[in-house]
HTML snippet that shows the backbone in 3Dmol.js (N, CA, C, O; Angstrom):
<script src="https://3Dmol.org/build/3Dmol-min.js"></script>
<div id="view" style="width:600px;height:400px;position:relative"></div>
<script>
const pdb = `
ATOM      1  N   MET A   1      14.559   6.910  -3.699  1.00  0.00           N
ATOM      2  CA  MET A   1      13.458   5.675  -2.981  1.00  0.00           C
ATOM      3  C   MET A   1      13.485   4.399  -3.349  1.00  0.00           C
ATOM      4  O   MET A   1      13.354   3.668  -2.368  1.00  0.00           O
ATOM      5  N   THR A   2      13.591   3.874  -4.265  1.00  0.00           N
ATOM      6  CA  THR A   2      12.866   3.210  -5.368  1.00  0.00           C
ATOM      7  C   THR A   2      11.454   2.514  -5.050  1.00  0.00           C
ATOM      8  O   THR A   2      11.187   2.782  -3.879  1.00  0.00           O
ATOM      9  N   MET A   3      10.657   1.893  -5.503  1.00  0.00           N
ATOM     10  CA  MET A   3       9.153   1.250  -5.265  1.00  0.00           C
ATOM     11  C   MET A   3      10.107  -0.421  -5.477  1.00  0.00           C
ATOM     12  O   MET A   3      10.969  -0.798  -6.271  1.00  0.00           O
ATOM     13  N   ARG A   4       9.355  -1.095  -4.254  1.00  0.00           N
ATOM     14  CA  ARG A   4       9.791  -2.792  -4.477  1.00  0.00           C
ATOM     15  C   ARG A   4       8.543  -3.285  -4.313  1.00  0.00           C
ATOM     16  O   ARG A   4       7.927  -2.269  -3.992  1.00  0.00           O
ATOM     17  N   VAL A   5       7.580  -4.381  -4.323  1.00  0.00           N
ATOM     18  CA  VAL A   5       6.691  -5.505  -4.442  1.00  0.00           C
ATOM     19  C   VAL A   5       6.896  -5.333  -3.118  1.00  0.00           C
ATOM     20  O   VAL A   5       8.083  -5.066  -2.925  1.00  0.00           O
ATOM     21  N   GLY A   6       5.980  -5.383  -1.668  1.00  0.00           N
ATOM     22  CA  GLY A   6       5.769  -5.362  -0.330  1.00  0.00           C
ATOM     23  C   GLY A   6       6.012  -3.927   0.264  1.00  0.00           C
ATOM     24  O   GLY A   6       5.788  -3.727   1.458  1.00  0.00           O
ATOM     25  N   MET A   7       6.579  -2.688  -0.757  1.00  0.00           N
ATOM     26  CA  MET A   7       6.690  -1.760   0.309  1.00  0.00           C
ATOM     27  C   MET A   7       4.783  -1.108   0.658  1.00  0.00           C
ATOM     28  O   MET A   7       3.706  -1.034   0.066  1.00  0.00           O
ATOM     29  N   VAL A   8       5.468  -0.734   2.163  1.00  0.00           N
ATOM     30  CA  VAL A   8       4.244  -0.009   2.395  1.00  0.00           C
ATOM     31  C   VAL A   8       4.237   1.584   1.909  1.00  0.00           C
ATOM     32  O   VAL A   8       5.227   2.311   1.994  1.00  0.00           O
ATOM     33  N   VAL A   9       2.897   2.012   1.366  1.00  0.00           N
ATOM     34  CA  VAL A   9       3.472   3.612   0.805  1.00  0.00           C
ATOM     35  C   VAL A   9       1.809   3.919   1.743  1.00  0.00           C
ATOM     36  O   VAL A   9       0.871   3.211   2.107  1.00  0.00           O
ATOM     37  N   ARG A  10       2.192   5.460   1.829  1.00  0.00           N
ATOM     38  CA  ARG A  10       1.360   6.276   1.865  1.00  0.00           C
ATOM     39  C   ARG A  10       0.920   6.870   1.170  1.00  0.00           C
ATOM     40  O   ARG A  10       1.702   7.710   0.723  1.00  0.00           O
ATOM     41  N   SER A  11      -1.040   6.941   0.362  1.00  0.00           N
ATOM     42  CA  SER A  11      -1.062   7.941  -0.717  1.00  0.00           C
ATOM     43  C   SER A  11      -1.387   9.439  -0.404  1.00  0.00           C
ATOM     44  O   SER A  11      -2.068   9.935   0.494  1.00  0.00           O
ATOM     45  N   ILE A  12      -0.569  10.093  -1.598  1.00  0.00           N
ATOM     46  CA  ILE A  12      -0.899  12.047  -0.940  1.00  0.00           C
ATOM     47  C   ILE A  12      -1.489  11.935  -1.899  1.00  0.00           C
ATOM     48  O   ILE A  12      -0.583  11.899  -2.731  1.00  0.00           O
ATOM     49  N   ALA A  13      -2.734  11.814  -2.627  1.00  0.00           N
ATOM     50  CA  ALA A  13      -3.436  11.851  -3.978  1.00  0.00           C
ATOM     51  C   ALA A  13      -4.378  11.463  -4.411  1.00  0.00           C
ATOM     52  O   ALA A  13      -4.240  10.719  -5.382  1.00  0.00           O
ATOM     53  N   GLY A  14      -5.210  11.636  -4.127  1.00  0.00           N
ATOM     54  CA  GLY A  14      -6.750  10.872  -5.138  1.00  0.00           C
ATOM     55  C   GLY A  14      -7.803  10.605  -3.444  1.00  0.00           C
ATOM     56  O   GLY A  14      -7.727  10.895  -2.250  1.00  0.00           O
ATOM     57  N   LYS A  15      -8.655   9.921  -4.341  1.00  0.00           N
ATOM     58  CA  LYS A  15     -10.017  10.088  -3.314  1.00  0.00           C
ATOM     59  C   LYS A  15      -8.928   9.422  -1.701  1.00  0.00           C
ATOM     60  O   LYS A  15      -8.700   9.994  -0.635  1.00  0.00           O
ATOM     61  N   ASP A  16      -8.634   8.481  -2.041  1.00  0.00           N
ATOM     62  CA  ASP A  16      -7.800   7.433  -0.554  1.00  0.00           C
ATOM     63  C   ASP A  16      -6.532   8.314  -0.258  1.00  0.00           C
ATOM     64  O   ASP A  16      -5.436   7.789  -0.454  1.00  0.00           O
ATOM     65  N   CYS A  17      -6.597   9.798   0.264  1.00  0.00           N
ATOM     66  CA  CYS A  17      -5.530  10.600   0.298  1.00  0.00           C
ATOM     67  C   CYS A  17      -5.195  10.384   1.578  1.00  0.00           C
ATOM     68  O   CYS A  17      -6.226  10.532   2.234  1.00  0.00           O
ATOM     69  N   GLY A  18      -4.124  10.059   2.412  1.00  0.00           N
ATOM     70  CA  GLY A  18      -4.519   9.730   3.986  1.00  0.00           C
ATOM     71  C   GLY A  18      -3.827   8.292   3.986  1.00  0.00           C
ATOM     72  O   GLY A  18      -2.843   8.040   4.682  1.00  0.00           O
ATOM     73  N   ARG A  19      -4.312   7.567   3.312  1.00  0.00           N
ATOM     74  CA  ARG A  19      -4.666   5.987   3.470  1.00  0.00           C
ATOM     75  C   ARG A  19      -2.979   5.369   3.495  1.00  0.00           C
ATOM     76  O   ARG A  19      -1.916   5.855   3.109  1.00  0.00           O
ATOM     77  N   TYR A  20      -3.302   4.233   4.067  1.00  0.00           N
ATOM     78  CA  TYR A  20      -1.275   3.620   3.698  1.00  0.00           C
ATOM     79  C   TYR A  20      -1.770   2.525   3.066  1.00  0.00           C
ATOM     80  O   TYR A  20      -2.902   2.277   3.482  1.00  0.00           O
ATOM     81  N   SER A  21      -1.248   1.474   1.913  1.00  0.00           N
ATOM     82  CA  SER A  21      -1.179   0.378   1.303  1.00  0.00           C
ATOM     83  C   SER A  21      -0.104  -0.534   1.191  1.00  0.00           C
ATOM     84  O   SER A  21       0.851  -0.240   1.910  1.00  0.00           O
ATOM     85  N   VAL A  22       0.028  -1.579   0.485  1.00  0.00           N
ATOM     86  CA  VAL A  22       1.009  -2.275   0.342  1.00  0.00           C
ATOM     87  C   VAL A  22       2.017  -2.447  -1.186  1.00  0.00           C
ATOM     88  O   VAL A  22       2.395  -1.276  -1.156  1.00  0.00           O
ATOM     89  N   VAL A  23       2.276  -2.658  -1.661  1.00  0.00           N
ATOM     90  CA  VAL A  23       2.736  -2.559  -3.337  1.00  0.00           C
ATOM     91  C   VAL A  23       2.847  -3.605  -3.586  1.00  0.00           C
ATOM     92  O   VAL A  23       3.724  -4.330  -3.116  1.00  0.00           O
ATOM     93  N   VAL A  24       1.571  -4.115  -4.774  1.00  0.00           N
ATOM     94  CA  VAL A  24       1.798  -5.262  -5.139  1.00  0.00           C
ATOM     95  C   VAL A  24       2.550  -6.077  -6.010  1.00  0.00           C
ATOM     96  O   VAL A  24       2.732  -7.293  -6.072  1.00  0.00           O
ATOM     97  N   SER A  25       3.311  -4.202  -7.290  1.00  0.00           N
ATOM     98  CA  SER A  25       3.520  -4.644  -8.221  1.00  0.00           C
ATOM     99  C   SER A  25       3.689  -3.508  -8.703  1.00  0.00           C
ATOM    100  O   SER A  25       2.867  -2.657  -8.362  1.00  0.00           O
ATOM    101  N   CYS A  26       5.120  -2.984  -9.926  1.00  0.00           N
ATOM    102  CA  CYS A  26       5.469  -2.089 -10.527  1.00  0.00           C
ATOM    103  C   CYS A  26       5.386  -2.464 -11.436  1.00  0.00           C
ATOM    104  O   CYS A  26       5.702  -3.609 -11.761  1.00  0.00           O
ATOM    105  N   LEU A  27       4.804  -1.379 -12.338  1.00  0.00           N
ATOM    106  CA  LEU A  27       4.822  -1.819 -13.652  1.00  0.00           C
ATOM    107  C   LEU A  27       5.789   0.132 -14.125  1.00  0.00           C
ATOM    108  O   LEU A  27       6.580   0.762 -13.423  1.00  0.00           O
ATOM    109  N   ASP A  28       5.412   0.370 -15.066  1.00  0.00           N
ATOM    110  CA  ASP A  28       6.293   2.134 -15.814  1.00  0.00           C
ATOM    111  C   ASP A  28       6.169   3.277 -15.310  1.00  0.00           C
ATOM    112  O   ASP A  28       5.214   3.945 -15.706  1.00  0.00           O
ATOM    113  N   GLY A  29       6.754   3.651 -14.656  1.00  0.00           N
ATOM    114  CA  GLY A  29       5.804   5.123 -13.872  1.00  0.00           C
ATOM    115  C   GLY A  29       4.534   4.831 -12.471  1.00  0.00           C
ATOM    116  O   GLY A  29       4.172   5.783 -11.780  1.00  0.00           O
ATOM    117  N   CYS A  30       4.159   3.853 -12.309  1.00  0.00           N
ATOM    118  CA  CYS A  30       3.557   3.392 -11.350  1.00  0.00           C
ATOM    119  C   CYS A  30       2.885   2.142 -10.931  1.00  0.00           C
ATOM    120  O   CYS A  30       2.944   1.172 -11.687  1.00  0.00           O
ATOM    121  N   VAL A  31       2.271   2.065  -9.837  1.00  0.00           N
ATOM    122  CA  VAL A  31       2.509   0.839  -8.989  1.00  0.00           C
ATOM    123  C   VAL A  31       1.241   0.402  -8.699  1.00  0.00           C
ATOM    124  O   VAL A  31       0.475   1.338  -8.467  1.00  0.00           O
ATOM    125  N   MET A  32       0.822  -0.527  -8.640  1.00  0.00           N
ATOM    126  CA  MET A  32      -0.884  -1.535  -8.032  1.00  0.00           C
ATOM    127  C   MET A  32      -0.484  -1.763  -6.581  1.00  0.00           C
ATOM    128  O   MET A  32       0.372  -2.496  -6.085  1.00  0.00           O
ATOM    129  N   ILE A  33      -1.634  -0.653  -5.888  1.00  0.00           N
ATOM    130  CA  ILE A  33      -1.578  -1.074  -4.272  1.00  0.00           C
ATOM    131  C   ILE A  33      -2.704  -1.343  -4.068  1.00  0.00           C
ATOM    132  O   ILE A  33      -3.610  -0.728  -4.630  1.00  0.00           O
ATOM    133  N   CYS A  34      -2.940  -2.423  -3.133  1.00  0.00           N
ATOM    134  CA  CYS A  34      -4.252  -2.754  -2.282  1.00  0.00           C
ATOM    135  C   CYS A  34      -4.066  -2.101  -0.627  1.00  0.00           C
ATOM    136  O   CYS A  34      -3.188  -1.435  -0.078  1.00  0.00           O
ATOM    137  N   ASP A  35      -5.273  -2.632  -0.226  1.00  0.00           N
ATOM    138  CA  ASP A  35      -5.317  -1.979   1.458  1.00  0.00           C
ATOM    139  C   ASP A  35      -6.211  -2.810   1.833  1.00  0.00           C
ATOM    140  O   ASP A  35      -6.867  -2.330   2.758  1.00  0.00           O
ATOM    141  N   GLY A  36      -6.648  -4.182   1.443  1.00  0.00           N
ATOM    142  CA  GLY A  36      -7.153  -5.287   1.702  1.00  0.00           C
ATOM    143  C   GLY A  36      -8.301  -5.247   2.283  1.00  0.00           C
ATOM    144  O   GLY A  36      -8.764  -6.277   2.772  1.00  0.00           O
ATOM    145  N   LYS A  37      -9.040  -3.944   2.347  1.00  0.00           N
ATOM    146  CA  LYS A  37     -10.257  -3.209   2.237  1.00  0.00           C
ATOM    147  C   LYS A  37     -11.029  -2.669   1.171  1.00  0.00           C
ATOM    148  O   LYS A  37     -11.925  -3.385   0.724  1.00  0.00           O
ATOM    149  N   HIS A  38     -10.930  -2.048   0.902  1.00  0.00           N
ATOM    150  CA  HIS A  38     -11.174  -0.635  -0.134  1.00  0.00           C
ATOM    151  C   HIS A  38     -11.221  -0.942  -1.318  1.00  0.00           C
ATOM    152  O   HIS A  38     -11.964  -0.584  -2.231  1.00  0.00           O
ATOM    153  N   ARG A  39      -9.683  -2.205  -1.215  1.00  0.00           N
ATOM    154  CA  ARG A  39      -9.078  -2.390  -2.680  1.00  0.00           C
ATOM    155  C   ARG A  39      -7.848  -3.068  -2.289  1.00  0.00           C
ATOM    156  O   ARG A  39      -6.778  -2.732  -1.782  1.00  0.00           O
ATOM    157  N   ARG A  40      -8.542  -4.457  -2.830  1.00  0.00           N
ATOM    158  CA  ARG A  40      -8.306  -6.264  -2.675  1.00  0.00           C
ATOM    159  C   ARG A  40      -7.312  -6.041  -3.170  1.00  0.00           C
ATOM    160  O   ARG A  40      -6.891  -4.967  -3.600  1.00  0.00           O
ATOM    161  N   LEU A  41      -6.473  -7.822  -3.145  1.00  0.00           N
ATOM    162  CA  LEU A  41      -5.504  -8.229  -4.011  1.00  0.00           C
ATOM    163  C   LEU A  41      -6.487  -9.206  -5.008  1.00  0.00           C
ATOM    164  O   LEU A  41      -6.182 -10.230  -5.619  1.00  0.00           O
ATOM    165  N   ALA A  42      -7.050  -8.893  -4.972  1.00  0.00           N
ATOM    166  CA  ALA A  42      -7.449  -9.568  -6.622  1.00  0.00           C
ATOM    167  C   ALA A  42      -8.040  -8.151  -7.572  1.00  0.00           C
ATOM    168  O   ALA A  42      -8.360  -8.115  -8.760  1.00  0.00           O
ATOM    169  N   ALA A  43      -8.037  -7.570  -7.025  1.00  0.00           N
ATOM    170  CA  ALA A  43      -8.058  -5.774  -7.689  1.00  0.00           C
ATOM    171  C   ALA A  43      -7.815  -4.669  -7.369  1.00  0.00           C
ATOM    172  O   ALA A  43      -8.599  -3.820  -6.946  1.00  0.00           O
ATOM    173  N   PRO A  44      -6.059  -4.551  -7.651  1.00  0.00           N
ATOM    174  CA  PRO A  44      -4.868  -3.717  -6.990  1.00  0.00           C
ATOM    175  C   PRO A  44      -5.671  -2.241  -7.786  1.00  0.00           C
ATOM    176  O   PRO A  44      -6.357  -2.043  -8.790  1.00  0.00           O
ATOM    177  N   LYS A  45      -4.972  -1.230  -6.394  1.00  0.00           N
ATOM    178  CA  LYS A  45      -5.434   0.151  -7.765  1.00  0.00           C
ATOM    179  C   LYS A  45      -3.971   0.497  -8.195  1.00  0.00           C
ATOM    180  O   LYS A  45      -2.866   0.147  -7.779  1.00  0.00           O
ATOM    181  N   ARG A  46      -4.374   1.272  -9.129  1.00  0.00           N
ATOM    182  CA  ARG A  46      -3.035   1.773  -9.842  1.00  0.00           C
ATOM    183  C   ARG A  46      -3.146   2.993  -9.901  1.00  0.00           C
ATOM    184  O   ARG A  46      -4.148   3.662 -10.154  1.00  0.00           O
ATOM    185  N   LYS A  47      -1.425   3.520  -9.511  1.00  0.00           N
ATOM    186  CA  LYS A  47      -1.769   4.731  -8.648  1.00  0.00           C
ATOM    187  C   LYS A  47      -0.248   5.471  -9.505  1.00  0.00           C
ATOM    188  O   LYS A  47       0.616   4.663  -9.844  1.00  0.00           O
ATOM    189  N   ASN A  48      -0.064   6.633  -9.738  1.00  0.00           N
ATOM    190  CA  ASN A  48       1.584   7.210 -10.071  1.00  0.00           C
ATOM    191  C   ASN A  48       2.488   7.429  -8.967  1.00  0.00           C
ATOM    192  O   ASN A  48       2.041   7.855  -7.902  1.00  0.00           O
ATOM    193  N   LEU A  49       3.351   7.253  -9.071  1.00  0.00           N
ATOM    194  CA  LEU A  49       4.258   7.150  -8.538  1.00  0.00           C
ATOM    195  C   LEU A  49       4.938   8.704  -7.884  1.00  0.00           C
ATOM    196  O   LEU A  49       5.946   8.983  -7.235  1.00  0.00           O
ATOM    197  N   ARG A  50       3.964   9.364  -8.363  1.00  0.00           N
ATOM    198  CA  ARG A  50       4.037  11.119  -8.402  1.00  0.00           C
ATOM    199  C   ARG A  50       3.470  10.859  -6.614  1.00  0.00           C
ATOM    200  O   ARG A  50       4.151  11.078  -5.612  1.00  0.00           O
ATOM    201  N   HIS A  51       1.934  10.299  -6.665  1.00  0.00           N
ATOM    202  CA  HIS A  51       0.703   9.918  -5.420  1.00  0.00           C
ATOM    203  C   HIS A  51       1.113   9.281  -4.213  1.00  0.00           C
ATOM    204  O   HIS A  51       0.524   9.137  -3.142  1.00  0.00           O
ATOM    205  N   VAL A  52       2.589   8.822  -4.722  1.00  0.00           N
ATOM    206  CA  VAL A  52       2.972   7.855  -3.197  1.00  0.00           C
ATOM    207  C   VAL A  52       4.075   7.869  -2.653  1.00  0.00           C
ATOM    208  O   VAL A  52       5.109   7.807  -3.319  1.00  0.00           O
ATOM    209  N   GLU A  53       4.066   7.984  -0.849  1.00  0.00           N
ATOM    210  CA  GLU A  53       5.204   8.570  -0.170  1.00  0.00           C
ATOM    211  C   GLU A  53       5.363   6.772  -0.026  1.00  0.00           C
ATOM    212  O   GLU A  53       4.549   5.885  -0.279  1.00  0.00           O
ATOM    213  N   PRO A  54       6.845   6.711   0.516  1.00  0.00           N
ATOM    214  CA  PRO A  54       6.849   5.290   0.769  1.00  0.00           C
ATOM    215  C   PRO A  54       7.097   5.989   1.728  1.00  0.00           C
ATOM    216  O   PRO A  54       7.278   7.199   1.860  1.00  0.00           O
ATOM    217  N   THR A  55       7.097   4.314   3.073  1.00  0.00           N
ATOM    218  CA  THR A  55       7.658   4.434   4.165  1.00  0.00           C
ATOM    219  C   THR A  55       9.485   3.259   4.240  1.00  0.00           C
ATOM    220  O   THR A  55      10.334   2.819   3.465  1.00  0.00           O
ATOM    221  N   ASP A  56       9.235   3.269   5.374  1.00  0.00           N
ATOM    222  CA  ASP A  56      10.687   2.534   5.407  1.00  0.00           C
ATOM    223  C   ASP A  56      10.500   0.961   5.390  1.00  0.00           C
ATOM    224  O   ASP A  56      11.464   0.195   5.407  1.00  0.00           O
ATOM    225  N   GLU A  57       9.513   0.648   5.365  1.00  0.00           N
ATOM    226  CA  GLU A  57       8.768  -0.820   5.839  1.00  0.00           C
ATOM    227  C   GLU A  57       8.573  -1.800   5.064  1.00  0.00           C
ATOM    228  O   GLU A  57       7.580  -1.598   4.365  1.00  0.00           O
ATOM    229  N   ILE A  58       9.054  -2.745   4.871  1.00  0.00           N
ATOM    230  CA  ILE A  58       8.995  -4.055   3.361  1.00  0.00           C
ATOM    231  C   ILE A  58       7.886  -4.917   4.573  1.00  0.00           C
ATOM    232  O   ILE A  58       8.254  -5.173   5.719  1.00  0.00           O
ATOM    233  N   ALA A  59       6.373  -5.303   3.966  1.00  0.00           N
ATOM    234  CA  ALA A  59       5.949  -6.346   4.268  1.00  0.00           C
ATOM    235  C   ALA A  59       6.331  -7.614   3.869  1.00  0.00           C
ATOM    236  O   ALA A  59       6.801  -7.913   2.772  1.00  0.00           O
ATOM    237  N   PRO A  60       6.106  -8.354   4.816  1.00  0.00           N
ATOM    238  CA  PRO A  60       6.853 -10.070   4.619  1.00  0.00           C
ATOM    239  C   PRO A  60       6.720 -10.868   3.754  1.00  0.00           C
ATOM    240  O   PRO A  60       5.497 -10.916   3.626  1.00  0.00           O
ATOM    241  N   ASP A  61       7.081 -11.443   3.159  1.00  0.00           N
ATOM    242  CA  ASP A  61       6.534 -12.480   1.895  1.00  0.00           C
ATOM    243  C   ASP A  61       4.851 -13.211   2.046  1.00  0.00           C
ATOM    244  O   ASP A  61       3.914 -12.952   1.291  1.00  0.00           O
ATOM    245  N   CYS A  62       4.828 -13.852   2.843  1.00  0.00           N
ATOM    246  CA  CYS A  62       3.642 -14.044   3.663  1.00  0.00           C
ATOM    247  C   CYS A  62       2.576 -13.094   3.338  1.00  0.00           C
ATOM    248  O   CYS A  62       1.715 -12.968   4.209  1.00  0.00           O
ATOM    249  N   MET A  63       2.456 -12.436   2.327  1.00  0.00           N
ATOM    250  CA  MET A  63       1.246 -11.216   2.418  1.00  0.00           C
ATOM    251  C   MET A  63       0.248 -11.510   1.762  1.00  0.00           C
ATOM    252  O   MET A  63      -0.081 -10.640   0.956  1.00  0.00           O
ATOM    253  N   THR A  64      -0.775 -12.991   1.810  1.00  0.00           N
ATOM    254  CA  THR A  64      -1.128 -13.719   0.385  1.00  0.00           C
ATOM    255  C   THR A  64      -2.370 -13.454   0.319  1.00  0.00           C
ATOM    256  O   THR A  64      -2.984 -13.768  -0.701  1.00  0.00           O
ATOM    257  N   SER A  65      -3.253 -12.589   1.773  1.00  0.00           N
ATOM    258  CA  SER A  65      -4.025 -13.009   1.863  1.00  0.00           C
ATOM    259  C   SER A  65      -4.836 -11.361   2.646  1.00  0.00           C
ATOM    260  O   SER A  65      -4.401 -10.463   3.367  1.00  0.00           O
ATOM    261  N   ASP A  66      -5.949 -11.613   2.110  1.00  0.00           N
ATOM    262  CA  ASP A  66      -6.166  -9.225   2.188  1.00  0.00           C
ATOM    263  C   ASP A  66      -6.299  -9.710   3.652  1.00  0.00           C
ATOM    264  O   ASP A  66      -5.140  -9.734   4.067  1.00  0.00           O
ATOM    265  N   ARG A  67      -7.173 -10.128   4.692  1.00  0.00           N
ATOM    266  CA  ARG A  67      -6.354 -10.542   6.222  1.00  0.00           C
ATOM    267  C   ARG A  67      -5.427  -9.446   6.500  1.00  0.00           C
ATOM    268  O   ARG A  67      -5.530  -8.262   6.821  1.00  0.00           O
ATOM    269  N   ALA A  68      -4.162 -10.556   6.177  1.00  0.00           N
ATOM    270  CA  ALA A  68      -3.025 -10.115   6.076  1.00  0.00           C
ATOM    271  C   ALA A  68      -2.754  -8.501   6.142  1.00  0.00           C
ATOM    272  O   ALA A  68      -2.386  -7.767   7.059  1.00  0.00           O
ATOM    273  N   VAL A  69      -3.164  -8.221   4.499  1.00  0.00           N
ATOM    274  CA  VAL A  69      -2.825  -7.105   4.842  1.00  0.00           C
ATOM    275  C   VAL A  69      -3.336  -5.878   5.783  1.00  0.00           C
ATOM    276  O   VAL A  69      -2.611  -5.003   6.256  1.00  0.00           O
ATOM    277  N   ARG A  70      -4.848  -6.017   5.962  1.00  0.00           N
ATOM    278  CA  ARG A  70      -5.372  -5.152   6.892  1.00  0.00           C
ATOM    279  C   ARG A  70      -4.763  -5.403   7.967  1.00  0.00           C
ATOM    280  O   ARG A  70      -4.594  -4.431   8.702  1.00  0.00           O
ATOM    281  N   LYS A  71      -4.261  -6.668   8.412  1.00  0.00           N
ATOM    282  CA  LYS A  71      -3.756  -7.072  10.111  1.00  0.00           C
ATOM    283  C   LYS A  71      -2.338  -6.238   9.620  1.00  0.00           C
ATOM    284  O   LYS A  71      -2.147  -5.511  10.594  1.00  0.00           O
ATOM    285  N   LEU A  72      -1.505  -6.018   8.876  1.00  0.00           N
ATOM    286  CA  LEU A  72      -0.119  -4.765   9.148  1.00  0.00           C
ATOM    287  C   LEU A  72      -0.290  -3.585   8.344  1.00  0.00           C
ATOM    288  O   LEU A  72       0.689  -3.011   7.867  1.00  0.00           O
ATOM    289  N   LEU A  73      -1.651  -3.121   8.133  1.00  0.00           N
ATOM    290  CA  LEU A  73      -1.893  -2.189   7.787  1.00  0.00           C
ATOM    291  C   LEU A  73      -2.557  -1.042   9.238  1.00  0.00           C
ATOM    292  O   LEU A  73      -2.524   0.133   9.605  1.00  0.00           O
ATOM    293  N   TRP A  74      -3.165  -2.506   9.670  1.00  0.00           N
ATOM    294  CA  TRP A  74      -4.072  -1.565  11.138  1.00  0.00           C
ATOM    295  C   TRP A  74      -2.562  -0.537  12.041  1.00  0.00           C
ATOM    296  O   TRP A  74      -3.253   0.475  12.150  1.00  0.00           O
ATOM    297  N   LYS A  75      -1.835  -0.307  12.382  1.00  0.00           N
ATOM    298  CA  LYS A  75      -1.295   0.442  12.678  1.00  0.00           C
ATOM    299  C   LYS A  75      -0.647   1.393  12.228  1.00  0.00           C
ATOM    300  O   LYS A  75       0.265   1.781  12.959  1.00  0.00           O
ATOM    301  N   TYR A  76      -0.780   1.884  11.333  1.00  0.00           N
ATOM    302  CA  TYR A  76      -0.370   3.500  10.575  1.00  0.00           C
ATOM    303  C   TYR A  76      -1.764   3.469   9.740  1.00  0.00           C
ATOM    304  O   TYR A  76      -1.564   4.303   8.857  1.00  0.00           O
ATOM    305  N   ASN A  77      -2.997   2.974   9.567  1.00  0.00           N
ATOM    306  CA  ASN A  77      -3.997   3.513   9.355  1.00  0.00           C
ATOM    307  C   ASN A  77      -5.009   3.694  10.847  1.00  0.00           C
ATOM    308  O   ASN A  77      -5.799   4.458  11.402  1.00  0.00           O
ATOM    309  N   PHE A  78      -4.725   3.160  10.902  1.00  0.00           N
ATOM    310  CA  PHE A  78      -5.468   3.530  12.621  1.00  0.00           C
ATOM    311  C   PHE A  78      -4.827   3.766  14.303  1.00  0.00           C
ATOM    312  O   PHE A  78      -5.351   4.362  15.244  1.00  0.00           O
ATOM    313  N   GLY A  79      -3.848   3.232  14.244  1.00  0.00           N
ATOM    314  CA  GLY A  79      -2.858   3.030  15.389  1.00  0.00           C
ATOM    315  C   GLY A  79      -2.891   5.012  15.892  1.00  0.00           C
ATOM    316  O   GLY A  79      -3.511   5.900  15.307  1.00  0.00           O
ATOM    317  N   LYS A  80      -2.195   5.112  16.851  1.00  0.00           N
ATOM    318  CA  LYS A  80      -2.077   6.136  18.122  1.00  0.00           C
ATOM    319  C   LYS A  80      -1.559   7.329  17.595  1.00  0.00           C
ATOM    320  O   LYS A  80      -2.058   8.435  17.800  1.00  0.00           O
ATOM    321  N   ASP A  81       0.050   6.979  16.503  1.00  0.00           N
ATOM    322  CA  ASP A  81       0.440   7.938  16.576  1.00  0.00           C
ATOM    323  C   ASP A  81      -0.530   8.528  15.445  1.00  0.00           C
ATOM    324  O   ASP A  81       0.001   9.570  15.061  1.00  0.00           O
ATOM    325  N   ASN A  82      -1.503   8.349  14.878  1.00  0.00           N
ATOM    326  CA  ASN A  82      -1.343   9.098  13.602  1.00  0.00           C
ATOM    327  C   ASN A  82      -2.973  10.882  14.401  1.00  0.00           C
ATOM    328  O   ASN A  82      -3.243  11.839  13.676  1.00  0.00           O
TER     329      ASN A  82
END
`;
const viewer = $3Dmol.createViewer("view");
viewer.addModel(pdb, "pdb");
viewer.setStyle({}, {cartoon: {color: "spectrum"}});
viewer.zoomTo();
viewer.render();
</script>
């Protein structure tokens, strides 16, 4: 599966292992991700493609604030399914 801007991904390596984030941009062999709290939209984290696992959900185009990103990721990070 190819990475796209707005895709929800789960980190599988690093200090943020197990946390969900949104892809902000795609670069050569890596993606820039943010979660709205630890990594803000203003300063996204660069992550290797091998260290993230994509989900089926794509964030809507209205993801323009950290609050909207946190609200979207709430069910992944803190939902009852985890």
